[in-house]
C-alpha positions, -999 to 999 in steps of 0.1 A, spaced: -623 -73 -642 -591 -96 -656 -566 -66 -650 -580 -55 -618 -572 -97 -608 -541 -93 -631 -529 -66 -607 -542 -82 -571 -518 -110 -587 -483 -91 -599 -489 -75 -564 -490 -108 -545 -466 -116 -566 -447 -86 -553 -454 -95 -509 -442 -133 -516 -411 -127 -534 -405 -95 -508 -405 -124 -481 -384 -148 -493 -357 -119 -499 -365 -113 -459 -356 -150 -452 -327 -144 -468 -313 -112 -455 -314 -128 -416 -305 -164 -431 -265 -170 -422 -241 -191 -440 -214 -198 -417 -201 -235 -413 -211 -257 -390 -187 -276 -366 -188 -308 -374 -186 -339 -350 -150 -346 -329 -143 -368 -355 -144 -383 -389 -180 -393 -398 -181 -431 -411 -207 -418 -444 -222 -448 -469 -226 -429 -505 -252 -445 -522 -257 -441 -563 -290 -454 -583 -283 -460 -615 -296 -469 -644 -270 -478 -678 -246 -452 -670 -215 -471 -679 -201 -442 -697 -205 -413 -665 -191 -444 -636 -153 -441 -649 -156 -402 -647 -179 -401 -613 -152 -431 -593 -128 -408 -606 -141 -383 -591 -151 -397 -556 -113 -417 -557 -102 -381 -557 -112 -377 -519 -100 -361 -497 -109 -372 -468 -97 -397 -433 -121 -406 -421 -146 -444 -430 -168 -446 -459 -177 -467 -489 -196 -461 -522 -226 -478 -526 -237 -481 -567 -276 -494 -568 -279 -511 -602 -315 -500 -616 -321 -527 -642 -291 -517 -662 -286 -532 -696 -250 -520 -705 -215 -527 -697 -214 -509 -661 -192 -537 -645 -168 -533 -671 -170 -498 -666 -163 -504 -628 -146 -526 -633 -107 -510 -631 -116 -490 -600 -125 -520 -579 -91 -529 -574 -72 -498 -567 -100 -480 -550 -99 -454 -514 -130 -468 -501 -151 -500 -499 -169 -500 -536 -197 -521 -543 -222 -525 -572 -253 -544 -555 -287 -554 -573 -322 -536 -570 -349 -555 -584 -380 -537 -598 -408 -547 -579 -438 -535 -595 -466 -544 -559 -446 -526 -542 -464 -487 -561 -427 -472 -563 -409 -461 -591 -373 -490 -601 -353 -454 -583 -373 -452 -550 -367 -490 -549 -329 -493 -551 -328 -459 -526 -340 -479 -503 -321 -510 -513 -288 -488 -510 -298 -476 -476 -304 -512 -466 -274 -523 -474 -255 -488 -460 -226 -498 -432 -225 -466 -417 -252 -436 -396 -247 -412 -427 -259 -422 -457 -253 -393 -490 -274 -398 -518 -258 -387 -552 -262 -395 -590 -238 -416 -618 -237 -382 -642 -217 -366 -613 -184 -352 -605 -173 -334 -571 -150 -309 -555 -117 -328 -540 -133 -318 -503 -171 -328 -512 -173 -358 -490 -154 -338 -457 -181 -310 -464 -208 -337 -462 -190 -352 -430 -190 -319 -415 -227 -316 -416 -230 -355 -397 -238 -337 -364 -259 -347 -331 -296 -338 -345 -293 -333 -377 -314 -355 -395 -317 -344 -436 -292 -322 -452 -298 -309 -486 -271 -292 -507 -262 -274 -536 -253 -287 -572 -241 -272 -604 -246 -279 -640 -209 -279 -658 -207 -272 -697 -199 -249 -724 -224 -237 -749 -253 -215 -745 -276 -250 -741 -253 -254 -713 -254 -223 -695 -293 -224 -699 -294 -254 -675 -266 -239 -657 -285 -199 -643 -320 -224 -645 -304 -248 -617 -292 -219 -602 -323 -203 -598 -344 -237 -589 -321 -237 -562 -320 -201 -556 -360 -206 -548 -353 -241 -532 -328 -221 -506 -348 -192 -497 -383 -213 -496 -365 -231 -469 -352 -204 -452 -390 -194 -454 -399 -224 -435 -415 -233 -467 -417 -273 -477 -398 -262 -507 -377 -284 -531 -344 -305 -529 -319 -322 -553 -316 -356 -548 -281 -360 -563 -266 -339 -536 -279 -349 -498 -275 -362 -466 -296 -385 -439 -296 -399 -413 -299 -438 -418 -320 -443 -387 -338 -409 -394 -346 -429 -428 -354 -460 -412 -379 -448 -393 -400 -426 -409 -407 -452 -432 -385 -450 -466 -403 -438 -497 -426 -464 -489 -438 -433 -467 -438 -410 -492 -457 -430 -521 -451 -433 -557 -437 -399 -568 -412 -390 -597 -396 -362 -580 -388 -388 -543 -358 -359 -535 -386 -330 -529 -413 -355 -514 -383 -370 -492 -379 -333 -478 -417 -328 -469 -419 -362 -452 -390 -349 -431 -400 -324 -424 -441 -333 -417 -429 -358 -394 -408 -336 -372 -371 -344 -385 -347 -322 -385 -343 -307 -422 -316 -283 -428 -293 -270 -458 -258 -271 -458 -239 -249 -441 -216 -232 -457 -249 -239 -488 -218 -238 -519 -218 -264 -549 -192 -290 -546 -211 -311 -569 -214 -304 -606 -240 -328 -627 -240 -329 -666 -264 -307 -690 -292 -323 -708 -270 -332 -740 -302 -333 -764 -337 -312 -767 -352 -339 -759 -337 -350 -725 -339 -317 -715 -376 -315 -724 -386 -348 -704 -365 -335 -674 -380 -306 -678 -419 -323 -672 -407 -345 -649 -397 -314 -627 -424 -290 -633 -456 -318 -630 -436 -335 -599 -427 -306 -582 -461 -286 -590 -484 -312 -578 -519 -300 -557 -507 -311 -523 -473 -283 -530 -461 -248 -519 -445 -250 -550 -478 -247 -570 -488 -211 -562 -457 -200 -567 -452 -210 -599 -488 -200 -607 -476 -164 -593 -442 -169 -618 -468 -179 -648 -487 -150 -636 -459 -122 -641 -442 -142 -666 -476 -136 -695 -482 -101 -675 -445 -91 -685 -447 -101 -721 -479 -84 -722 -468 -54 -709 -437 -56 -736 -468 -52 -766 -485 -27 -748 -510 -48 -742 -515 -41 -701 -526 -8 -683 -501 16 -670 -504 10 -638 -503 -29 -637 -473 -22 -661 -454 -5 -637 -459 -34 -612 -447 -57 -641 -415 -39 -642 -407 -34 -607 -415 -70 -608 -390 -79 -628 -363 -54 -611 -373 -67 -573 -370 -108 -587 -334 -99 -596 -323 -85 -566 -338 -114 -549 -315 -138 -575 -287 -117 -564 -290 -118 -526 -298 -157 -529 -269 -162 -550 -243 -146 -525 -260 -161 -500 -257 -198 -520 -221 -186 -532 -231 -194 -565 -208 -182 -599 -241 -171 -613 -247 -135 -615 -280 -123 -617 -279 -96 -644 -279 -123 -667 -316 -126 -656 -331 -109 -691 -310 -131 -715 -325 -164 -697 -356 -146 -693 -370 -150 -730 -359 -193 -719 -379 -187 -687 -406 -181 -714 -406 -205 -737 -401 -230 -713 -429 -220 -696 -456 -221 -734 -440 -256 -736 -450 -266 -701 -484 -258 -711 -489 -274 -743 -472 -305 -726 -502 -312 -713 -517 -324 -741 -485 -335 -765 -469 -359 -742 -496 -371 -711 -474 -392 -697 -443 -381 -688 -409 -402 -696 -374 -405 -681 -344 -431 -686 -365 -453 -709 -394 -455 -683 -425 -442 -685 -432 -422 -648 
């Protein structure tokens, strides 16, 4: 009986990946036409104790090649480090308006401090188009120009593609994992499923954000980017992926396993909530992973093992197709190398509910 259930779930996984693959095949990655002239853009970056990252962030922003009007709003989310000193060197000689504003955390609002910082930034923004990002980012010189090209009439919410920098096996595993997650987010979106996005690289129209009700509309969330995506989509606003879906923004890898552990918990527990379309997909992937491991030890019936191995190969083909559409530098042929990491993460996440009942991120309980 149990093997029949497993085989059925494996077949469901096959169908689901095939649907995502078909959606990728029919999607276009032709660039958008953009507006007649450069759009005004407000870059909103909430931060908390990021003094060590601000110089490289601001240097990256200062190197942007963009002819339109733009500004940078650094929203202080309760920092206790020397962030003002870190940013001081750029405030006198910066190619755009650069402001540091404070967001005061109000517990009565029942929102995370980051959500409140994002609302503060949008309220202070001078321009109609707002780009959300993080303090530990760096950007290609045409990053801002590429976002401005997405600011077309009728657009409300557009999410982009982020990659991970750094060398070594630990950084590579995180880079491949992020590419895997973006492949899922991109293909889910193309399939018409409210999937996910990354809040460190997305464009919103201020008027739509305010009309929606901002973060208050989605309520307390540790994955406010994904929930904002869903809220825009649910209320009939235009939600799209950037065209082309190339990674022009980079983030740093977690420096320690502890940081990686809490990030993994935040993504998984926030993303795989009971109201998320990601949950059934995550459960099917978990079944596929454990079934594959069982098949390697010869503990799965032959017919189920064949389906499981076929799914593994199908997943590789799906990833390669997604990576090509995303203009990713990652290769799906390295998926077998990453696979043990995925299996390890699955086990760790299951045990984390007993080890770490409450997740923590950047010094605050979530």
